[in-house]
C-alpha positions in Angstrom: 96.9 130.0 76.8 96.4 133.1 74.7 97.8 136.5 75.9 94.8 136.9 78.6 95.8 133.7 79.9 92.6 131.8 78.9 92.7 128.7 77.5 91.1 129.2 73.4 91.8 131.4 70.9 91.4 134.6 71.1 88.1 135.0 68.6 86.7 132.6 70.8 87.2 134.9 74.2 84.8 137.6 75.0 86.1 140.5 76.5 84.4 143.5 78.1 86.3 147.0 78.5 85.5 149.6 80.6 85.9 152.5 78.6 86.0 156.1 80.5 86.4 157.7 77.2 90.2 158.5 77.9 93.2 157.3 76.0 94.0 154.3 78.2 91.0 152.5 78.6 90.7 152.9 74.5 93.8 151.6 73.4 93.4 148.8 75.8 90.0 148.3 73.4 92.1 149.0 70.3 95.1 146.3 71.1 92.8 143.6 72.2 90.7 144.1 69.1 93.7 144.0 67.1 94.5 140.6 68.8 91.2 139.1 67.6 89.0 139.2 70.7 85.7 139.6 70.3 85.4 143.2 72.5 82.6 145.1 74.2 82.9 148.4 75.3 80.7 149.4 77.9 81.2 153.0 79.3 79.3 154.0 82.9 77.2 157.2 83.1 78.2 157.7 87.0 76.4 161.5 87.7 74.5 164.5 86.6 74.8 164.2 82.8 74.3 168.0 82.2 77.3 168.7 84.9 78.9 165.8 83.3 78.6 167.4 79.6 80.3 171.1 81.2 83.1 169.4 83.0 86.3 168.7 81.1 89.3 166.8 82.1 87.3 164.0 84.3 86.1 160.3 83.6 83.2 159.1 83.0 81.6 162.5 81.8 78.9 163.9 78.5 81.7 164.2 76.7 84.1 161.7 77.7 80.9 159.0 76.9 81.1 160.5 73.4 84.9 160.3 73.1 83.8 156.5 74.0 81.1 155.8 71.6 83.4 157.2 68.6 86.6 155.2 69.6 84.2 151.8 69.3 83.0 153.4 66.0 86.9 153.6 64.7 87.4 150.1 65.8 84.1 148.5 64.6 82.9 147.1 68.2 79.8 147.5 69.8 79.8 150.0 72.8 76.9 150.4 75.3 76.0 153.1 77.8 75.1 151.8 81.5 73.2 154.1 83.8 74.8 153.7 87.4 74.0 157.5 88.3 71.8 156.4 91.6 74.3 153.2 92.5 77.0 155.6 92.2 75.7 158.6 94.3 74.6 155.9 97.1 78.0 154.1 97.1 81.0 156.7 96.5 79.1 160.3 96.9 77.6 159.7 100.2 80.4 158.0 101.5 82.6 161.0 100.3 80.6 163.2 102.5 80.1 161.2 105.5 84.1 160.5 105.5 84.8 164.4 105.4 82.1 164.8 107.9 83.7 162.8 110.3 87.4 164.3 109.8 88.8 162.0 107.2 90.3 162.4 104.1 88.4 159.7 101.8 89.6 158.2 98.7 86.4 158.0 96.4 88.5 156.4 93.4 89.0 153.1 95.7 85.9 153.3 96.9 84.5 153.3 93.1 86.3 150.3 92.3 85.2 148.6 95.1 81.7 148.8 94.1 80.7 150.3 90.7 83.5 149.2 88.3 84.9 145.7 89.8 81.6 144.8 91.4 78.6 146.1 89.5 80.3 145.8 86.3 81.8 143.0 86.8 78.7 141.1 87.3 77.1 142.8 84.1 80.7 141.6 82.1 79.7 138.1 83.7 75.8 138.6 82.4 77.2 138.8 79.1 79.0 136.0 79.4 82.7 137.7 79.3 85.6 135.5 80.0 87.5 138.7 81.3 86.9 142.4 82.2 89.7 144.6 81.2 90.5 148.6 82.1 93.2 150.8 81.4 94.9 150.7 84.8 98.5 150.8 85.0 99.2 147.6 87.2 100.3 144.2 86.4 98.4 141.3 87.0 99.5 137.7 86.3 99.2 133.8 87.0 100.5 133.1 90.6 99.8 129.2 91.4 95.8 129.0 91.6 95.2 132.7 91.0 96.2 135.8 89.9 98.1 138.2 91.9 98.7 142.3 91.2 102.0 143.8 90.9 103.5 147.4 90.2 103.4 148.4 86.7 106.7 149.0 84.2 105.6 153.2 84.9 106.3 154.2 88.0 105.0 157.4 87.5 101.4 156.1 86.6 101.5 153.2 89.0 97.7 152.7 90.1 98.2 150.0 92.7 97.3 152.2 95.2 93.9 152.5 94.4 93.4 148.7 93.7 94.2 147.6 97.1 91.3 146.4 97.7 90.3 144.4 94.7 89.2 141.3 96.1 90.7 137.9 95.0 87.6 136.8 92.9 87.7 140.1 91.1 91.7 140.1 90.3 91.2 136.9 88.9 88.6 138.2 86.6 90.4 141.4 85.9 92.9 141.8 83.2 94.9 145.2 83.1 96.7 145.1 79.5 99.0 148.5 80.0 100.7 147.1 82.8 104.3 146.6 81.2 103.8 150.1 78.7 104.9 153.5 79.9 102.3 156.5 79.1 103.9 157.5 76.0 104.0 154.0 74.4 100.1 154.1 75.1 100.1 157.7 73.5 101.7 156.3 70.4 99.4 153.0 70.3 96.2 155.6 70.2 98.1 157.4 67.6 98.6 154.4 65.3 95.0 153.6 65.6 93.7 156.9 64.6 91.7 157.0 67.7 90.6 160.9 68.3 91.4 160.4 71.8 95.3 159.9 71.5 96.2 163.7 72.7 93.6 163.8 75.5 94.5 165.6 78.5 94.6 162.9 81.7 92.1 163.3 84.0 92.9 165.3 87.2 90.1 165.8 89.8 87.6 163.8 91.4 85.3 163.3 88.5 81.7 164.5 90.3 83.2 167.5 91.4 83.6 170.3 89.4 86.7 172.8 89.0 88.1 170.6 92.2 85.9 172.2 94.6 84.8 169.3 97.0 83.8 171.8 99.8 80.7 173.2 98.0 79.2 169.3 97.0 79.9 168.2 100.5 78.0 171.4 101.8 75.2 170.9 99.6 74.9 167.1 100.8 75.8 167.5 104.2 75.1 171.3 105.6 76.5 170.7 109.0 80.0 169.4 107.5 80.6 173.5 107.2 80.1 174.4 110.6 82.6 176.7 111.5 85.2 176.1 114.7 88.4 177.2 116.0 91.7 176.8 114.6 93.7 176.1 117.8 97.6 175.5 118.2 99.2 172.8 119.4 100.3 174.3 122.4 96.7 175.3 123.5 96.5 179.1 121.6 93.4 179.6 119.6 94.6 181.3 116.6 91.2 182.0 114.4 88.1 180.4 113.5 87.6 178.5 110.4 84.6 177.5 108.0 84.2 173.8 108.3 86.6 171.2 108.6 86.0 169.9 105.4 88.0 172.5 104.0 91.4 170.9 105.7 93.6 167.7 105.8 96.0 166.5 108.0 99.8 167.7 106.6 97.9 171.0 104.7 100.5 173.6 105.2 98.4 176.5 102.5 95.3 178.1 103.3 95.0 177.9 107.0 93.9 181.3 107.3 96.6 182.0 110.5 99.6 183.7 110.5 101.8 183.3 113.7 105.4 184.0 112.1 106.0 179.9 111.9 105.8 177.4 109.7 102.4 175.6 110.5 100.2 172.4 109.5 96.9 170.9 110.3 98.0 168.1 112.8 94.6 166.9 113.8 90.8 167.3 112.9 88.5 167.0 115.7 85.0 166.4 113.6 83.0 166.2 117.3 84.3 169.6 118.5 84.6 171.3 114.6 88.5 171.9 116.2 91.2 172.6 113.6 94.6 171.6 115.6 97.6 173.0 114.0 101.1 173.1 114.5 104.8 172.2 113.5 105.8 169.6 111.0 107.4 167.4 114.0 103.9 167.0 115.4 103.0 165.3 112.2 105.7 162.7 112.6 103.8 159.0 112.6 105.0 155.8 113.3 102.0 153.4 114.3 98.3 153.4 111.5 96.1 151.0 112.4 93.8 149.7 109.4 90.3 148.8 108.9 88.2 147.2 106.2 91.7 145.1 105.4 91.8 143.4 102.3 94.6 140.7 101.8 95.9 139.1 98.5 99.2 137.6 99.9 100.0 134.1 99.2 99.9 133.0 103.1 96.9 134.2 105.2 96.7 137.5 107.2 96.0 135.3 110.1 99.5 133.1 109.8 101.6 136.7 110.2 104.0 136.0 113.0 103.9 137.5 116.2 106.8 139.5 115.6 105.5 140.7 112.0 106.0 140.8 108.9 108.3 143.1 106.7 106.6 144.8 103.9 106.9 148.0 102.2 103.6 150.6 102.6 102.6 153.3 101.4 100.2 155.7 103.3 99.4 158.3 100.4 99.1 157.6 96.2 102.1 160.5 96.3 104.4 158.7 98.8 106.5 155.6 97.6 106.8 152.6 99.4 108.6 152.6 102.4 109.9 150.0 104.8 107.4 148.7 107.7 106.1 145.9 109.9 103.0 144.3 109.7 101.0 143.1 112.5 97.7 141.2 112.9 96.5 140.3 116.2 93.1 139.5 117.5 91.8 140.4 114.4 93.5 143.7 114.4 95.9 145.2 111.8 98.6 147.6 112.4 101.5 149.0 110.4 104.7 150.2 112.2 106.6 152.4 109.8 110.1 152.2 110.2 111.1 155.7 109.6 107.7 157.4 110.3 106.0 159.3 108.0 104.2 162.8 108.0 100.7 164.0 107.0 99.2 161.1 107.7 95.3 161.3 106.7 92.5 159.1 108.7 90.6 157.5 105.6 93.5 157.1 103.6 94.9 154.0 102.7 97.8 152.0 103.4 99.0 149.9 101.0 101.2 147.1 101.6 103.7 145.6 99.0 106.3 142.3 99.5 109.6 144.4 97.6 110.1 147.5 95.8 110.0 148.8 92.4 108.2 147.7 89.1 107.0 144.3 89.5 106.5 144.3 93.3 103.8 142.3 94.5 100.6 144.4 96.1 99.7 142.4 99.2 96.8 144.4 99.9 95.6 147.2 102.6 93.5 148.6 104.5 91.9 152.3 105.3 93.8 154.2 108.2 91.4 154.0 111.3 93.6 155.6 113.8 97.3 156.7 114.4 99.7 156.7 116.8 102.8 159.2 116.5 106.4 159.7 117.7 106.4 159.8 121.5 106.9 164.0 121.6 104.3 164.1 119.1 101.9 162.1 121.2 102.5 164.0 124.6 102.1 167.5 122.4 98.5 165.9 121.6 97.7 165.0 125.3 98.7 168.2 126.9 96.1 170.1 124.5 93.8 167.3 124.9 93.6 168.0 128.9 94.1 171.5 128.4 90.9 171.8 126.2 89.0 169.6 128.4 89.3 171.7 131.5 87.9 174.8 129.3 85.1 172.7 128.5 
């Protein structure tokens, strides 16, 4: 076996590297090339090239495409740019807008991995007779019996397992993640030693297709009715003010509500049907159960074999949150996760990712998108009273 777990020498192993133009994927290409693999760099053009040239700190933008090309020239490997703009718009941007319109908080990076990167690009890699597709994600992958499994990386601050939970078993078996055992500092050090122009390039921060982080403008252009005004309503029934569209809010948000009552207020719920933004105290956010849709399971045993009393897991309900103790249930084709300590600010459309343990090396069991939540008893009662009061005045 070579370092990619392929049963042939590196020089006989063809690797396609998904190159975003950033330091991570560039180092992956450089390391594999140095080991003697036949490396082909591919960069995807995903959105409007004119806008992309002006945007910085993203991925797959105009400057990034040029950076990837120059890295490949330095390494002496072939580089191709594929135009996936229409596919990206259909599979990622349109769904992003629709999700906000439904009062959710979507994760476009997961959609991109599900469709463009790990489905379309993976097919392209197979068409090129590649043995594997390698990326610069910080996550571990290793053999586990007849298949491969995903594990949290060495660098917890760079852990990208939350964004890769929807990767199918077939995709996991074909993918490789050479940075899983490295820290970001080690990656940059490799880039410097290789003489790559991206060694000091800043990490991407915003959603790649959203200039300056202003996603509201993008959604308004795509879905004008997403910007319909509505009431900002306290959970006790008081109308506190007006807003300019639910797309400007997310559950758990505190700043920028546009109302002042002398008490800390948080977005508790977004009602897409009535365009209401429901706000209340922090305790109204206390979520105990999440119901999941589009479940992707990577565990060794089938999801259907989860016992009736549930399965102990660690659950992560937001990319910025650490995994916490929970219990997984799967009954009659429906999946729910009971959070042992509760969570606040759980937004519909976000992911709930499940692990078999804590820290680096924990196995990614899979996960799903949050479709519905159940709150602590008092928070549920507050919401029920509000629903009743609003229905009476409708």
